[in-house]
N, CA, C and O atoms as CSV, one atom per row, in Angstrom:
chain,resi,resn,atom,element,x,y,z
A,1,MET,N,N,0.848,-1.182,0.000
A,1,MET,CA,C,0.000,0.000,0.000
A,1,MET,C,C,0.892,1.242,0.000
A,1,MET,O,O,2.008,1.226,0.519
A,2,GLU,N,N,0.385,2.289,-0.579
A,2,GLU,CA,C,1.192,3.500,-0.699
A,2,GLU,C,C,1.298,4.249,0.629
A,2,GLU,O,O,0.534,4.018,1.566
A,3,LYS,N,N,2.264,5.146,0.670
A,3,LYS,CA,C,2.538,5.947,1.859
A,3,LYS,C,C,1.369,6.892,2.153
A,3,LYS,O,O,0.663,7.322,1.240
A,4,PHE,N,N,1.172,7.211,3.441
A,4,PHE,CA,C,0.086,8.114,3.827
A,4,PHE,C,C,0.339,9.491,3.237
A,4,PHE,O,O,1.434,10.044,3.337
A,5,ASN,N,N,-0.710,10.030,2.616
A,5,ASN,CA,C,-0.618,11.358,2.025
A,5,ASN,C,C,-1.894,12.120,2.375
A,5,ASN,O,O,-2.994,11.723,1.989
A,6,PHE,N,N,-1.733,13.213,3.106
A,6,PHE,CA,C,-2.872,14.047,3.480
A,6,PHE,C,C,-3.029,15.121,2.413
A,6,PHE,O,O,-2.134,15.943,2.216
A,7,LYS,N,N,-4.164,15.113,1.727
A,7,LYS,CA,C,-4.320,16.005,0.577
A,7,LYS,C,C,-4.404,17.480,0.965
A,7,LYS,O,O,-4.228,18.351,0.113
A,8,PHE,N,N,-4.671,17.772,2.241
A,8,PHE,CA,C,-4.733,19.170,2.688
A,8,PHE,C,C,-3.494,19.576,3.482
A,8,PHE,O,O,-3.542,20.512,4.281
A,9,GLU,N,N,-2.398,18.879,3.263
A,9,GLU,CA,C,-1.160,19.160,4.007
A,9,GLU,C,C,-0.684,20.595,3.783
A,9,GLU,O,O,-0.237,21.258,4.719
A,10,LYS,N,N,-0.780,21.069,2.548
A,10,LYS,CA,C,-0.357,22.446,2.235
A,10,LYS,C,C,-1.233,23.456,2.978
A,10,LYS,O,O,-0.742,24.468,3.478
A,11,VAL,N,N,-2.521,23.173,3.041
A,11,VAL,CA,C,-3.443,24.064,3.755
A,11,VAL,C,C,-3.099,24.064,5.243
A,11,VAL,O,O,-3.079,25.117,5.879
A,12,LEU,N,N,-2.832,22.895,5.791
A,12,LEU,CA,C,-2.463,22.788,7.204
A,12,LEU,C,C,-1.168,23.550,7.476
A,12,LEU,O,O,-1.063,24.263,8.474
A,13,ASP,N,N,-0.196,23.403,6.603
A,13,ASP,CA,C,1.062,24.144,6.759
A,13,ASP,C,C,0.817,25.647,6.721
A,13,ASP,O,O,1.397,26.400,7.503
A,14,TYR,N,N,-0.045,26.075,5.807
A,14,TYR,CA,C,-0.389,27.494,5.703
A,14,TYR,C,C,-1.052,27.979,6.995
A,14,TYR,O,O,-0.730,29.055,7.496
A,15,LYS,N,N,-1.970,27.188,7.524
A,15,LYS,CA,C,-2.658,27.553,8.774
A,15,LYS,C,C,-1.657,27.661,9.925
A,15,LYS,O,O,-1.772,28.550,10.769
A,16,LYS,N,N,-0.680,26.761,9.958
A,16,LYS,CA,C,0.351,26.821,10.999
A,16,LYS,C,C,1.184,28.091,10.866
A,16,LYS,O,O,1.522,28.733,11.861
A,17,THR,N,N,1.509,28.443,9.631
A,17,THR,CA,C,2.282,29.659,9.387
A,17,THR,C,C,1.506,30.893,9.842
A,17,THR,O,O,2.055,31.772,10.505
A,18,ILE,N,N,0.239,30.948,9.483
A,18,ILE,CA,C,-0.607,32.078,9.880
A,18,ILE,C,C,-0.726,32.127,11.403
A,18,ILE,O,O,-0.669,33.203,11.999
A,19,GLU,N,N,-0.888,30.976,12.023
A,19,GLU,CA,C,-0.998,30.946,13.489
A,19,GLU,C,C,0.280,31.488,14.135
A,19,GLU,O,O,0.209,32.267,15.086
A,20,ASN,N,N,1.435,31.086,13.631
A,20,ASN,CA,C,2.700,31.598,14.174
A,20,ASN,C,C,2.806,33.103,14.004
A,20,ASN,O,O,3.273,33.809,14.898
A,21,HIS,N,N,2.369,33.587,12.850
A,21,HIS,CA,C,2.380,35.029,12.600
A,21,HIS,C,C,1.477,35.756,13.601
A,21,HIS,O,O,1.856,36.790,14.150
A,22,LYS,N,N,0.298,35.216,13.830
A,22,LYS,CA,C,-0.650,35.833,14.770
A,22,LYS,C,C,-0.117,35.778,16.202
A,22,LYS,O,O,-0.336,36.704,16.982
A,23,LYS,N,N,0.581,34.692,16.548
A,23,LYS,CA,C,1.197,34.599,17.875
A,23,LYS,C,C,2.245,35.692,18.052
A,23,LYS,O,O,2.327,36.327,19.103
A,24,ASN,N,N,3.045,35.900,17.008
A,24,ASN,CA,C,4.061,36.953,17.067
A,24,ASN,C,C,3.421,38.327,17.214
A,24,ASN,O,O,3.872,39.147,18.014
A,25,GLU,N,N,2.371,38.573,16.444
A,25,GLU,CA,C,1.647,39.844,16.549
A,25,GLU,C,C,1.124,40.050,17.961
A,25,GLU,O,O,1.293,41.118,18.549
A,26,TYR,N,N,0.490,39.022,18.494
A,26,TYR,CA,C,-0.077,39.091,19.841
A,26,TYR,C,C,1.026,39.386,20.861
A,26,TYR,O,O,0.845,40.211,21.757
A,27,GLY,N,N,2.157,38.716,20.721
A,27,GLY,CA,C,3.281,38.931,21.634
A,27,GLY,C,C,3.815,40.347,21.576
A,27,GLY,O,O,4.141,40.937,22.607
A,28,LYS,N,N,3.906,40.897,20.366
A,28,LYS,CA,C,4.392,42.272,20.214
A,28,LYS,C,C,3.438,43.266,20.862
A,28,LYS,O,O,3.870,44.208,21.526
A,29,ILE,N,N,2.157,43.056,20.669
A,29,ILE,CA,C,1.175,43.966,21.263
A,29,ILE,C,C,1.194,43.829,22.782
A,29,ILE,O,O,1.076,44.826,23.495
A,30,GLN,N,N,1.341,42.608,23.279
A,30,GLN,CA,C,1.427,42.384,24.732
A,30,GLN,C,C,2.646,43.108,25.296
A,30,GLN,O,O,2.570,43.726,26.359
A,31,GLN,N,N,3.757,43.032,24.590
A,31,GLN,CA,C,4.980,43.709,25.022
A,31,GLN,C,C,4.779,45.226,25.008
A,31,GLN,O,O,5.209,45.923,25.927
A,32,LYS,N,N,4.126,45.728,23.964
A,32,LYS,CA,C,3.847,47.162,23.883
A,32,LYS,C,C,2.979,47.596,25.062
A,32,LYS,O,O,3.226,48.643,25.661
A,33,LEU,N,N,1.969,46.803,25.398
A,33,LEU,CA,C,1.096,47.130,26.523
A,33,LEU,C,C,1.894,47.193,27.820
A,33,LEU,O,O,1.695,48.099,28.630
A,34,THR,N,N,2.781,46.251,28.017
A,34,THR,CA,C,3.618,46.240,29.223
A,34,THR,C,C,4.471,47.504,29.298
A,34,THR,O,O,4.596,48.116,30.359
A,35,GLU,N,N,5.053,47.887,28.170
A,35,GLU,CA,C,5.884,49.096,28.132
A,35,GLU,C,C,5.059,50.348,28.413
A,35,GLU,O,O,5.499,51.234,29.145
A,36,GLU,N,N,3.868,50.420,27.834
A,36,GLU,CA,C,3.009,51.591,28.044
A,36,GLU,C,C,2.546,51.672,29.500
A,36,GLU,O,O,2.465,52.762,30.067
A,37,GLU,N,N,2.246,50.531,30.099
A,37,GLU,CA,C,1.839,50.524,31.507
A,37,GLU,C,C,3.001,50.934,32.411
A,37,GLU,O,O,2.804,51.606,33.423
A,38,LYS,N,N,4.202,50.526,32.037
A,38,LYS,CA,C,5.385,50.928,32.800
A,38,LYS,C,C,5.589,52.436,32.694
A,38,LYS,O,O,5.917,53.091,33.683
A,39,ALA,N,N,5.396,52.983,31.501
A,39,ALA,CA,C,5.528,54.429,31.311
A,39,ALA,C,C,4.498,55.167,32.164
A,39,ALA,O,O,4.819,56.179,32.787
A,40,LEU,N,N,3.267,54.667,32.195
A,40,LEU,CA,C,2.224,55.287,33.021
A,40,LEU,C,C,2.622,55.263,34.491
A,40,LEU,O,O,2.451,56.250,35.207
A,41,GLU,N,N,3.144,54.149,34.925
A,41,GLU,CA,C,3.584,54.029,36.322
A,41,GLU,C,C,4.676,55.051,36.636
A,41,GLU,O,O,4.668,55.668,37.701
A,42,GLU,N,N,5.610,55.225,35.709
A,42,GLU,CA,C,6.683,56.208,35.898
A,42,GLU,C,C,6.120,57.623,35.945
A,42,GLU,O,O,6.561,58.436,36.757
A,43,TYR,N,N,5.157,57.925,35.087
A,43,TYR,CA,C,4.530,59.251,35.106
A,43,TYR,C,C,3.840,59.508,36.439
A,43,TYR,O,O,3.947,60.596,37.004
A,44,CYS,N,N,3.138,58.507,36.933
A,44,CYS,CA,C,2.426,58.654,38.213
A,44,CYS,C,C,3.413,58.841,39.364
A,44,CYS,O,O,3.170,59.643,40.266
A,45,GLU,N,N,4.518,58.110,39.335
A,45,GLU,CA,C,5.541,58.268,40.370
A,45,GLU,C,C,6.151,59.663,40.314
A,45,GLU,O,O,6.377,60.286,41.352
A,46,PHE,N,N,6.418,60.155,39.111
A,46,PHE,CA,C,6.980,61.497,38.961
A,46,PHE,C,C,5.991,62.544,39.460
A,46,PHE,O,O,6.380,63.512,40.114
A,47,LYS,N,N,4.716,62.349,39.151
A,47,LYS,CA,C,3.680,63.273,39.620
A,47,LYS,C,C,3.628,63.288,41.148
A,47,LYS,O,O,3.539,64.352,41.760
A,48,ASP,N,N,3.685,62.113,41.754
A,48,ASP,CA,C,3.686,62.032,43.218
A,48,ASP,C,C,4.906,62.728,43.808
A,48,ASP,O,O,4.816,63.400,44.835
A,49,GLU,N,N,6.039,62.560,43.150
A,49,GLU,CA,C,7.266,63.223,43.593
A,49,GLU,C,C,7.112,64.742,43.506
A,49,GLU,O,O,7.540,65.465,44.406
A,50,LEU,N,N,6.507,65.217,42.432
A,50,LEU,CA,C,6.258,66.660,42.292
A,50,LEU,C,C,5.337,67.174,43.395
A,50,LEU,O,O,5.568,68.239,43.968
A,51,LYS,N,N,4.300,66.409,43.681
A,51,LYS,CA,C,3.378,66.803,44.762
A,51,LYS,C,C,4.115,66.903,46.093
A,51,LYS,O,O,3.914,67.846,46.859
A,52,ASN,N,N,4.965,65.925,46.355
A,52,ASN,CA,C,5.735,65.946,47.607
A,52,ASN,C,C,6.657,67.154,47.669
A,52,ASN,O,O,6.739,67.815,48.704
A,53,ARG,N,N,7.349,67.451,46.580
A,53,ARG,CA,C,8.231,68.627,46.539
A,53,ARG,C,C,7.435,69.905,46.768
A,53,ARG,O,O,7.848,70.792,47.514
A,54,LYS,N,N,6.287,69.973,46.110
A,54,LYS,CA,C,5.438,71.162,46.261
A,54,LYS,C,C,5.006,71.312,47.720
A,54,LYS,O,O,5.073,72.405,48.282
A,55,ASN,N,N,4.564,70.219,48.326
A,55,ASN,CA,C,4.105,70.274,49.713
A,55,ASN,C,C,5.244,70.592,50.680
A,55,ASN,O,O,5.032,71.288,51.674
A,56,GLN,N,N,6.435,70.097,50.406
A,56,GLN,CA,C,7.578,70.361,51.280
A,56,GLN,C,C,8.050,71.804,51.172
A,56,GLN,O,O,8.488,72.394,52.159
A,57,SER,N,N,7.961,72.364,49.987
A,57,SER,CA,C,8.452,73.733,49.795
A,57,SER,C,C,7.333,74.764,49.885
A,57,SER,O,O,7.547,75.941,49.594
A,58,TYR,N,N,6.156,74.331,50.281
A,58,TYR,CA,C,4.975,75.200,50.309
A,58,TYR,C,C,5.208,76.443,51.157
A,58,TYR,O,O,4.838,77.542,50.744
A,59,LYS,N,N,5.798,76.299,52.308
A,59,LYS,CA,C,5.989,77.446,53.205
A,59,LYS,C,C,7.242,78.235,52.863
A,59,LYS,O,O,7.338,79.412,53.211
A,60,LYS,N,N,8.198,77.618,52.193
A,60,LYS,CA,C,9.490,78.262,51.937
A,60,LYS,C,C,9.588,78.928,50.565
A,60,LYS,O,O,10.611,79.542,50.262
A,61,THR,N,N,8.591,78.828,49.757
A,61,THR,CA,C,8.723,79.302,48.375
A,61,THR,C,C,7.754,80.432,48.080
A,61,THR,O,O,6.860,80.736,48.870
A,62,ASN,N,N,7.952,81.043,46.928
A,62,ASN,CA,C,7.077,82.155,46.528
A,62,ASN,C,C,5.956,81.656,45.615
A,62,ASN,O,O,5.917,80.483,45.242
A,63,ILE,N,N,5.069,82.546,45.272
A,63,ILE,CA,C,3.897,82.207,44.464
A,63,ILE,C,C,4.305,81.727,43.070
A,63,ILE,O,O,3.675,80.819,42.527
A,64,ALA,N,N,5.331,82.313,42.490
A,64,ALA,CA,C,5.773,81.928,41.141
A,64,ALA,C,C,6.194,80.460,41.109
A,64,ALA,O,O,5.860,79.731,40.175
A,65,ASN,N,N,6.923,80.039,42.125
A,65,ASN,CA,C,7.342,78.630,42.170
A,65,ASN,C,C,6.151,77.704,42.381
A,65,ASN,O,O,6.098,76.617,41.805
A,66,LEU,N,N,5.197,78.129,43.204
A,66,LEU,CA,C,3.995,77.320,43.410
A,66,LEU,C,C,3.203,77.186,42.112
A,66,LEU,O,O,2.673,76.118,41.808
A,67,GLN,N,N,3.126,78.286,41.341
A,67,GLN,CA,C,2.448,78.222,40.044
A,67,GLN,C,C,3.188,77.280,39.094
A,67,GLN,O,O,2.579,76.536,38.325
A,68,LEU,N,N,4.513,77.333,39.170
A,68,LEU,CA,C,5.322,76.447,38.335
A,68,LEU,C,C,5.040,74.973,38.683
A,68,LEU,O,O,4.877,74.135,37.796
A,69,TYR,N,N,4.988,74.683,39.974
A,69,TYR,CA,C,4.641,73.318,40.397
A,69,TYR,C,C,3.249,72.928,39.905
A,69,TYR,O,O,3.035,71.816,39.421
A,70,ASN,N,N,2.308,73.862,40.037
A,70,ASN,CA,C,0.940,73.576,39.578
A,70,ASN,C,C,0.906,73.314,38.073
A,70,ASN,O,O,0.201,72.417,37.611
A,71,ASN,N,N,1.671,74.100,37.309
A,71,ASN,CA,C,1.744,73.881,35.856
A,71,ASN,C,C,2.341,72.504,35.539
A,71,ASN,O,O,1.840,71.778,34.680
A,72,TYR,N,N,3.423,72.161,36.253
A,72,TYR,CA,C,4.016,70.831,36.077
A,72,TYR,C,C,2.997,69.734,36.376
A,72,TYR,O,O,2.863,68.769,35.623
A,73,LEU,N,N,2.285,69.899,37.482
A,73,LEU,CA,C,1.292,68.895,37.866
A,73,LEU,C,C,0.176,68.793,36.829
A,73,LEU,O,O,-0.272,67.696,36.496
A,74,ASN,N,N,-0.270,69.946,36.320
A,74,ASN,CA,C,-1.306,69.926,35.273
A,74,ASN,C,C,-0.799,69.226,34.014
A,74,ASN,O,O,-1.519,68.439,33.399
A,75,ASN,N,N,0.443,69.517,33.639
A,75,ASN,CA,C,1.036,68.853,32.468
A,75,ASN,C,C,1.158,67.349,32.698
A,75,ASN,O,O,0.906,66.552,31.795
A,76,MET,N,N,1.544,66.973,33.905
A,76,MET,CA,C,1.651,65.541,34.218
A,76,MET,C,C,0.275,64.877,34.170
A,76,MET,O,O,0.144,63.747,33.699
A,77,ASN,N,N,-0.749,65.581,34.659
A,77,ASN,CA,C,-2.111,65.031,34.596
A,77,ASN,C,C,-2.542,64.801,33.147
A,77,ASN,O,O,-3.158,63.784,32.828
A,78,GLU,N,N,-2.209,65.761,32.272
A,78,GLU,CA,C,-2.536,65.605,30.848
A,78,GLU,C,C,-1.758,64.435,30.241
A,78,GLU,O,O,-2.302,63.629,29.486
A,79,LEU,N,N,-0.484,64.366,30.590
A,79,LEU,CA,C,0.358,63.286,30.078
A,79,LEU,C,C,-0.162,61.926,30.551
A,79,LEU,O,O,-0.183,60.964,29.784
A,80,ILE,N,N,-0.576,61.854,31.799
A,80,ILE,CA,C,-1.133,60.617,32.349
A,80,ILE,C,C,-2.432,60.261,31.631
A,80,ILE,O,O,-2.683,59.095,31.324
A,81,SER,N,N,-3.247,61.268,31.368
A,81,SER,CA,C,-4.512,61.030,30.665
A,81,SER,C,C,-4.262,60.488,29.254
A,81,SER,O,O,-4.917,59.542,28.817
A,82,VAL,N,N,-3.314,61.096,28.555
A,82,VAL,CA,C,-2.958,60.628,27.208
A,82,VAL,C,C,-2.419,59.196,27.278
A,82,VAL,O,O,-2.767,58.355,26.450
A,83,GLN,N,N,-1.576,58.929,28.265
A,83,GLN,CA,C,-0.993,57.591,28.405
A,83,GLN,C,C,-2.073,56.554,28.706
A,83,GLN,O,O,-2.007,55.431,28.208
A,84,GLU,N,N,-3.060,56.922,29.514
A,84,GLU,CA,C,-4.173,56.007,29.791
A,84,GLU,C,C,-4.955,55.704,28.512
A,84,GLU,O,O,-5.411,54.579,28.305
A,85,GLY,N,N,-5.104,56.732,27.649
A,85,GLY,CA,C,-5.761,56.514,26.355
A,85,GLY,C,C,-4.975,55.549,25.479
A,85,GLY,O,O,-5.548,54.681,24.821
A,86,ILE,N,N,-3.650,55.712,25.480
A,86,ILE,CA,C,-2.790,54.809,24.706
A,86,ILE,C,C,-2.926,53.380,25.230
A,86,ILE,O,O,-2.993,52.427,24.454
A,87,ILE,N,N,-2.965,53.247,26.544
A,87,ILE,CA,C,-3.103,51.912,27.152
A,87,ILE,C,C,-4.440,51.290,26.771
A,87,ILE,O,O,-4.503,50.110,26.423
A,88,ASN,N,N,-5.503,52.074,26.836
A,88,ASN,CA,C,-6.824,51.546,26.460
A,88,ASN,C,C,-6.853,51.108,24.999
A,88,ASN,O,O,-7.411,50.063,24.666
A,89,GLN,N,N,-6.245,51.917,24.131
A,89,GLN,CA,C,-6.187,51.573,22.705
A,89,GLN,C,C,-5.371,50.288,22.502
A,89,GLN,O,O,-5.749,49.421,21.714
A,90,THR,N,N,-4.264,50.180,23.215
A,90,THR,CA,C,-3.421,48.992,23.096
A,90,THR,C,C,-4.157,47.754,23.610
A,90,THR,O,O,-4.016,46.667,23.048
A,91,LYS,N,N,-4.941,47.919,24.675
A,91,LYS,CA,C,-5.740,46.795,25.183
A,91,LYS,C,C,-6.760,46.341,24.142
A,91,LYS,O,O,-7.011,45.146,23.991
A,92,GLU,N,N,-7.347,47.301,23.425
A,92,GLU,CA,C,-8.291,46.945,22.354
A,92,GLU,C,C,-7.576,46.188,21.235
A,92,GLU,O,O,-8.086,45.192,20.722
A,93,GLU,N,N,-6.379,46.677,20.861
A,93,GLU,CA,C,-5.589,45.986,19.833
A,93,GLU,C,C,-5.267,44.559,20.279
A,93,GLU,O,O,-5.312,43.620,19.485
A,94,LEU,N,N,-4.941,44.417,21.564
A,94,LEU,CA,C,-4.619,43.102,22.114
A,94,LEU,C,C,-5.835,42.185,22.062
A,94,LEU,O,O,-5.722,40.999,21.751
A,95,LYS,N,N,-6.986,42.748,22.367
A,95,LYS,CA,C,-8.232,41.978,22.338
A,95,LYS,C,C,-8.523,41.481,20.916
A,95,LYS,O,O,-8.903,40.327,20.718
A,96,VAL,N,N,-8.341,42.361,19.938
A,96,VAL,CA,C,-8.564,41.991,18.532
A,96,VAL,C,C,-7.557,40.920,18.107
A,96,VAL,O,O,-7.919,39.932,17.467
A,97,ALA,N,N,-6.289,41.128,18.471
A,97,ALA,CA,C,-5.244,40.162,18.102
A,97,ALA,C,C,-5.517,38.797,18.735
A,97,ALA,O,O,-5.281,37.763,18.111
A,98,LYS,N,N,-6.008,38.797,19.958
A,98,LYS,CA,C,-6.329,37.535,20.631
A,98,LYS,C,C,-7.470,36.823,19.907
A,98,LYS,O,O,-7.432,35.607,19.720
A,99,GLY,N,N,-8.484,37.587,19.501
A,99,GLY,CA,C,-9.599,37.004,18.758
A,99,GLY,C,C,-9.143,36.396,17.445
A,99,GLY,O,O,-9.565,35.299,17.079
A,100,GLU,N,N,-8.274,37.118,16.732
A,100,GLU,CA,C,-7.748,36.604,15.463
A,100,GLU,C,C,-6.920,35.340,15.689
A,100,GLU,O,O,-7.018,34.377,14.930
A,101,LEU,N,N,-6.105,35.358,16.742
A,101,LEU,CA,C,-5.280,34.191,17.053
A,101,LEU,C,C,-6.151,32.982,17.386
A,101,LEU,O,O,-5.880,31.873,16.927
A,102,LEU,N,N,-7.183,33.196,18.175
A,102,LEU,CA,C,-8.080,32.093,18.523
A,102,LEU,C,C,-8.771,31.528,17.282
A,102,LEU,O,O,-8.916,30.313,17.145
A,103,GLU,N,N,-9.195,32.410,16.386
A,103,GLU,CA,C,-9.876,31.974,15.166
A,103,GLU,C,C,-8.944,31.139,14.289
A,103,GLU,O,O,-9.327,30.079,13.793
A,104,VAL,N,N,-7.725,31.623,14.107
A,104,VAL,CA,C,-6.754,30.894,13.286
A,104,VAL,C,C,-6.398,29.558,13.941
A,104,VAL,O,O,-6.228,28.550,13.256
A,105,SER,N,N,-6.287,29.557,15.259
A,105,SER,CA,C,-5.975,28.312,15.969
A,105,SER,C,C,-7.092,27.290,15.796
A,105,SER,O,O,-6.829,26.099,15.634
A,106,LYS,N,N,-8.340,27.756,15.830
A,106,LYS,CA,C,-9.479,26.853,15.614
A,106,LYS,C,C,-9.429,26.250,14.215
A,106,LYS,O,O,-9.638,25.050,14.037
A,107,GLU,N,N,-9.151,27.098,13.225
A,107,GLU,CA,C,-9.072,26.611,11.846
A,107,GLU,C,C,-7.968,25.565,11.703
A,107,GLU,O,O,-8.153,24.543,11.041
A,108,LYS,N,N,-6.822,25.828,12.327
A,108,LYS,CA,C,-5.709,24.877,12.261
A,108,LYS,C,C,-6.095,23.559,12.927
A,108,LYS,O,O,-5.797,22.484,12.406
A,109,LYS,N,N,-6.754,23.647,14.073
A,109,LYS,CA,C,-7.178,22.440,14.805
A,109,LYS,C,C,-8.111,21.581,13.950
A,109,LYS,O,O,-8.030,20.353,13.974
A,110,ILE,N,N,-8.990,22.231,13.200
A,110,ILE,CA,C,-9.914,21.492,12.328
A,110,ILE,C,C,-9.125,20.643,11.335
A,110,ILE,O,O,-9.427,19.466,11.139
A,111,PHE,N,N,-8.118,21.243,10.711
A,111,PHE,CA,C,-7.320,20.498,9.732
A,111,PHE,C,C,-6.457,19.432,10.406
A,111,PHE,O,O,-6.222,18.369,9.831
A,112,GLU,N,N,-5.987,19.713,11.620
A,112,GLU,CA,C,-5.216,18.692,12.341
A,112,GLU,C,C,-6.098,17.486,12.681
A,112,GLU,O,O,-5.667,16.340,12.551
A,113,ARG,N,N,-7.330,17.751,13.114
A,113,ARG,CA,C,-8.251,16.646,13.413
A,113,ARG,C,C,-8.587,15.860,12.150
A,113,ARG,O,O,-8.655,14.631,12.166
A,114,LEU,N,N,-8.793,16.587,11.065
A,114,LEU,CA,C,-9.075,15.925,9.792
A,114,LEU,C,C,-7.905,15.022,9.391
A,114,LEU,O,O,-8.101,13.895,8.936
A,115,LYS,N,N,-6.693,15.536,9.568
A,115,LYS,CA,C,-5.509,14.738,9.242
A,115,LYS,C,C,-5.441,13.493,10.126
A,115,LYS,O,O,-5.150,12.399,9.642
A,116,GLU,N,N,-5.710,13.661,11.426
A,116,GLU,CA,C,-5.706,12.510,12.340
A,116,GLU,C,C,-6.740,11.471,11.906
A,116,GLU,O,O,-6.460,10.272,11.882
A,117,ASN,N,N,-7.933,11.947,11.567
A,117,ASN,CA,C,-8.988,11.022,11.123
A,117,ASN,C,C,-8.592,10.289,9.843
A,117,ASN,O,O,-8.804,9.083,9.713
A,118,LYS,N,N,-8.019,11.027,8.911
A,118,LYS,CA,C,-7.584,10.401,7.653
A,118,LYS,C,C,-6.465,9.395,7.909
A,118,LYS,O,O,-6.406,8.353,7.256
A,119,TYR,N,N,-5.587,9.699,8.845
A,119,TYR,CA,C,-4.504,8.770,9.165
A,119,TYR,C,C,-5.064,7.495,9.798
A,119,TYR,O,O,-4.610,6.392,9.493
A,120,GLU,N,N,-6.047,7.655,10.675
A,120,GLU,CA,C,-6.690,6.479,11.274
A,120,GLU,C,C,-7.371,5.628,10.199
A,120,GLU,O,O,-7.310,4.399,10.246
A,121,GLU,N,N,-8.015,6.280,9.237
A,121,GLU,CA,C,-8.619,5.549,8.111
A,121,GLU,C,C,-7.538,4.806,7.324
A,121,GLU,O,O,-7.720,3.654,6.931
A,122,TYR,N,N,-6.427,5.477,7.103
A,122,TYR,CA,C,-5.301,4.881,6.384
A,122,TYR,C,C,-4.808,3.628,7.112
A,122,TYR,O,O,-4.598,2.586,6.492
A,123,LEU,N,N,-4.627,3.740,8.434
A,123,LEU,CA,C,-4.182,2.582,9.220
A,123,LEU,C,C,-5.206,1.452,9.166
A,123,LEU,O,O,-4.841,0.279,9.085
A,124,TYR,N,N,-6.477,1.809,9.211
A,124,TYR,CA,C,-7.547,0.813,9.126
A,124,TYR,C,C,-7.497,0.096,7.774
A,124,TYR,O,O,-7.628,-1.126,7.698
A,125,ASP,N,N,-7.305,0.882,6.709
A,125,ASP,CA,C,-7.217,0.293,5.367
A,125,ASP,C,C,-6.008,-0.638,5.248
A,125,ASP,O,O,-6.099,-1.698,4.628
A,126,ILE,N,N,-4.891,-0.249,5.834
A,126,ILE,CA,C,-3.700,-1.107,5.811
A,126,ILE,C,C,-3.994,-2.422,6.517
A,126,ILE,O,O,-3.635,-3.496,6.035
A,127,LYS,N,N,-4.648,-2.321,7.660
A,127,LYS,CA,C,-4.988,-3.536,8.414
A,127,LYS,C,C,-5.907,-4.437,7.595
A,127,LYS,O,O,-5.723,-5.654,7.575
A,128,LYS,N,N,-6.885,-3.855,6.925
A,128,LYS,CA,C,-7.801,-4.633,6.079
A,128,LYS,C,C,-7.029,-5.317,4.948
A,128,LYS,O,O,-7.265,-6.486,4.644
A,129,GLU,N,N,-6.104,-4.574,4.329
A,129,GLU,CA,C,-5.290,-5.150,3.248
A,129,GLU,C,C,-4.464,-6.329,3.769
A,129,GLU,O,O,-4.356,-7.365,3.113
A,130,GLU,N,N,-3.886,-6.153,4.957
A,130,GLU,CA,C,-3.098,-7.239,5.548
A,130,GLU,C,C,-3.978,-8.458,5.815
A,130,GLU,O,O,-3.576,-9.592,5.553
A,131,GLU,N,N,-5.178,-8.217,6.338
A,131,GLU,CA,C,-6.103,-9.325,6.606
A,131,GLU,C,C,-6.476,-10.046,5.313
A,131,GLU,O,O,-6.542,-11.275,5.286
A,132,LYS,N,N,-6.722,-9.286,4.237
A,132,LYS,CA,C,-7.037,-9.903,2.942
A,132,LYS,C,C,-5.871,-10.747,2.452
A,132,LYS,O,O,-6.053,-11.858,1.953
A,133,LEU,N,N,-4.666,-10.197,2.604
A,133,LEU,CA,C,-3.469,-10.915,2.171
A,133,LEU,C,C,-3.299,-12.211,2.967
A,133,LEU,O,O,-2.987,-13.259,2.401
A,134,ILE,N,N,-3.504,-12.130,4.262
A,134,ILE,CA,C,-3.407,-13.328,5.110
A,134,ILE,C,C,-4.470,-14.343,4.704
A,134,ILE,O,O,-4.180,-15.534,4.592
A,135,ASP,N,N,-5.697,-13.880,4.485
A,135,ASP,CA,C,-6.771,-14.786,4.048
A,135,ASP,C,C,-6.421,-15.448,2.716
A,135,ASP,O,O,-6.667,-16.640,2.529
A,136,THR,N,N,-5.858,-14.687,1.809
A,136,THR,CA,C,-5.467,-15.224,0.506
A,136,THR,C,C,-4.393,-16.289,0.672
A,136,THR,O,O,-4.462,-17.349,0.051
A,137,ILE,N,N,-3.399,-16.007,1.510
A,137,ILE,CA,C,-2.322,-16.975,1.745
A,137,ILE,C,C,-2.876,-18.239,2.380
A,137,ILE,O,O,-2.534,-19.350,1.975
A,138,VAL,N,N,-3.738,-18.062,3.384
A,138,VAL,CA,C,-4.339,-19.222,4.054
A,138,VAL,C,C,-5.179,-20.023,3.064
A,138,VAL,O,O,-5.120,-21.253,3.062
A,139,SER,N,N,-5.953,-19.353,2.231
A,139,SER,CA,C,-6.785,-20.035,1.230
A,139,SER,C,C,-5.915,-20.781,0.230
A,139,SER,O,O,-6.232,-21.906,-0.157
A,140,PHE,N,N,-4.831,-20.165,-0.184
A,140,PHE,CA,C,-3.925,-20.793,-1.137
A,140,PHE,C,C,-3.299,-22.049,-0.538
A,140,PHE,O,O,-3.232,-23.091,-1.190
A,141,LYS,N,N,-2.838,-21.941,0.719
A,141,LYS,CA,C,-2.231,-23.099,1.389
A,141,LYS,C,C,-3.261,-24.207,1.589
A,141,LYS,O,O,-2.946,-25.387,1.438
A,142,ALA,N,N,-4.480,-23.829,1.924
A,142,ALA,CA,C,-5.531,-24.825,2.146
A,142,ALA,C,C,-5.881,-25.530,0.835
A,142,ALA,O,O,-6.168,-26.726,0.841
A,143,SER,N,N,-5.861,-24.819,-0.268
A,143,SER,CA,C,-6.223,-25.421,-1.552
A,143,SER,C,C,-5.103,-26.296,-2.112
A,143,SER,O,O,-5.375,-27.177,-2.928
A,144,THR,N,N,-3.873,-26.084,-1.707
A,144,THR,CA,C,-2.751,-26.885,-2.196
A,144,THR,C,C,-2.554,-28.154,-1.398
A,144,THR,O,O,-1.817,-29.031,-1.850
A,145,HIS,N,N,-3.152,-28.300,-0.271
A,145,HIS,CA,C,-3.008,-29.517,0.545
A,145,HIS,C,C,-4.051,-30.497,0.244
A,145,HIS,O,O,-4.076,-31.574,0.840
């Protein structure tokens, strides 16, 4: 009997390639999200540090310096707000990438199951062929005696 050949092997290979590509995309977006969250954390820490400096120098400084601190704090609040928007957008991108990855993985699994089923059929057919061959040999030996 001939060697096992899955007629959709090229399609399965393509699905595997697409799945790997989607995994890489998902990983890059996850990494970007981590970096953006780290940046937000740094902004918040800097803002807290500014607040502490402002509070410590509150009695020792003039109005101009207090206004400067307030301007810095307002700018940090805006920067934090923008960074939160970037994080939310990145989370949406991650959600979309995860959905695409899951879809491609499902498609690949379908072809893998089909291949497994076809291989089991192939093994079954081989066994049937062997049984026929054995029956033929037994029949031949029985007829020659």
